[in-house]
BARODO-586409 format. One record per residue (C-alpha): residue in one letter; x, y, z. Coordinates in Angstrom, 1 decimal, m for minus. Layout:
N
+------+--------+--------+--------+
| resn |      x |      y |      z |
+------+--------+--------+--------+
|    A |      X |      Y |      Z |
...
+------+--------+--------+--------+
***
This chain:
86
+------+--------+--------+--------+
| resn |      x |      y |      z |
+------+--------+--------+--------+
|    M |    3.4 |   m8.8 |   m0.6 |
|    E |    2.8 |  m11.8 |   m3.2 |
|    M |   m0.7 |  m11.8 |   m4.5 |
|    G |   m1.3 |  m15.7 |   m3.7 |
|    A |   m0.3 |  m15.4 |   m0.5 |
|    G |   m3.3 |  m12.9 |    0.4 |
|    I |   m6.0 |  m14.5 |   m1.0 |
|    K |   m4.8 |  m17.9 |    0.3 |
|    G |   m4.9 |  m16.4 |    3.6 |
|    L |   m8.7 |  m14.7 |    3.2 |
|    R |   m9.8 |  m18.4 |    1.7 |
|    R |   m8.5 |  m20.1 |    4.4 |
|    A |  m10.2 |  m17.7 |    7.0 |
|    A |  m13.5 |  m17.7 |    5.2 |
|    V |  m14.2 |  m21.7 |    4.5 |
|    N |  m12.8 |  m25.6 |    5.8 |
|    D |  m10.2 |  m26.3 |    3.8 |
|    Y |  m10.5 |  m29.8 |    1.5 |
|    V |   m8.9 |  m31.7 |   m1.1 |
|    A |  m10.7 |  m32.3 |   m4.2 |
|    W |  m10.4 |  m34.4 |   m7.3 |
|    F |  m12.8 |  m34.4 |  m10.2 |
|    E |  m12.7 |  m35.9 |  m13.6 |
|    G |  m15.7 |  m35.4 |  m16.7 |
|    V |  m15.3 |  m37.6 |  m20.1 |
|    C |  m17.5 |  m38.3 |  m22.9 |
|    E |  m17.1 |  m41.6 |  m24.5 |
|    P |  m16.8 |  m43.6 |  m27.0 |
|    V |  m17.0 |  m40.3 |  m29.2 |
|    N |  m16.6 |  m37.0 |  m28.0 |
|    P |  m18.9 |  m35.2 |  m28.7 |
|    G |  m21.8 |  m37.4 |  m28.3 |
|    G |  m21.1 |  m40.3 |  m26.5 |
|    T |  m22.2 |  m40.8 |  m23.3 |
|    A |  m20.4 |  m37.8 |  m20.5 |
|    P |  m20.1 |  m39.4 |  m16.4 |
|    L |  m18.6 |  m37.6 |  m13.8 |
|    G |  m16.7 |  m38.3 |  m10.7 |
|    A |  m16.2 |  m36.0 |   m7.5 |
|    I |  m14.3 |  m37.1 |   m4.3 |
|    V |  m13.9 |  m34.0 |   m1.9 |
|    K |  m11.6 |  m35.1 |    1.4 |
|    D |  m11.7 |  m33.0 |    4.5 |
|    E |   m7.8 |  m31.5 |    6.0 |
|    E |   m8.4 |  m35.1 |    8.0 |
|    G |   m8.1 |  m37.4 |    5.1 |
|    T |  m11.9 |  m37.9 |    5.6 |
|    V |  m14.0 |  m38.9 |    2.6 |
|    L |  m17.1 |  m36.8 |    2.1 |
|    L |  m18.0 |  m37.2 |   m0.9 |
|    A |  m17.4 |  m40.0 |   m3.7 |
|    E |  m20.0 |  m39.2 |   m6.8 |
|    G |  m20.3 |  m40.9 |   m9.6 |
|    R |  m22.7 |  m40.5 |  m12.4 |
|    V |  m24.1 |  m40.2 |  m15.8 |
|    V |  m24.5 |  m36.5 |  m16.6 |
|    G |  m25.9 |  m37.1 |  m19.9 |
|    K |  m25.8 |  m39.3 |  m23.2 |
|    G |  m25.7 |  m38.3 |  m27.2 |
|    E |  m26.3 |  m35.1 |  m29.0 |
|    G |  m24.9 |  m32.3 |  m26.2 |
|    M |  m22.9 |  m34.4 |  m24.4 |
|    L |  m18.8 |  m33.0 |  m24.4 |
|    N |  m16.2 |  m33.8 |  m22.1 |
|    N |  m16.3 |  m30.5 |  m20.6 |
|    V |  m19.7 |  m30.8 |  m20.1 |
|    A |  m19.3 |  m33.4 |  m17.8 |
|    E |  m16.0 |  m32.0 |  m16.0 |
|    Y |  m17.9 |  m28.6 |  m15.6 |
|    A |  m20.6 |  m30.3 |  m13.8 |
|    A |  m18.1 |  m32.8 |  m11.4 |
|    I |  m17.1 |  m29.0 |  m10.8 |
|    I |  m20.2 |  m27.8 |   m9.8 |
|    R |  m21.1 |  m30.7 |   m7.9 |
|    F |  m18.2 |  m29.8 |   m6.0 |
|    F |  m19.8 |  m26.1 |   m4.8 |
|    E |  m22.7 |  m27.7 |   m4.3 |
|    Y |  m21.7 |  m30.0 |   m1.7 |
|    T |  m19.3 |  m27.2 |   m0.4 |
|    S |  m21.5 |  m24.4 |   m0.7 |
|    P |  m24.9 |  m25.5 |    0.0 |
|    N |  m26.1 |  m22.1 |    0.6 |
|    A |  m24.6 |  m20.9 |   m2.4 |
|    F |  m27.3 |  m22.3 |   m5.3 |
|    D |  m30.6 |  m21.5 |   m3.0 |
|    P |  m33.0 |  m19.2 |   m4.9 |
+------+--------+--------+--------+
***
């Protein structure tokens, strides 16, 4: 049995299917610039469920990776709202 087939079947049984795009950058310099994120989530029918863009932070400590991770976390927050409750 192909490993991916079993995982894919399990995932589809447990959650809805989404199509998601997310991006993070750090400009005009990386590190240390302004780090915005973008996240789009659609359902199986193509309906936009989430379209968000915002600035994660500016200056010291900001990297493109910080913005990328923040975008992925935003996806998980949207699709699994109870997963981040204390």
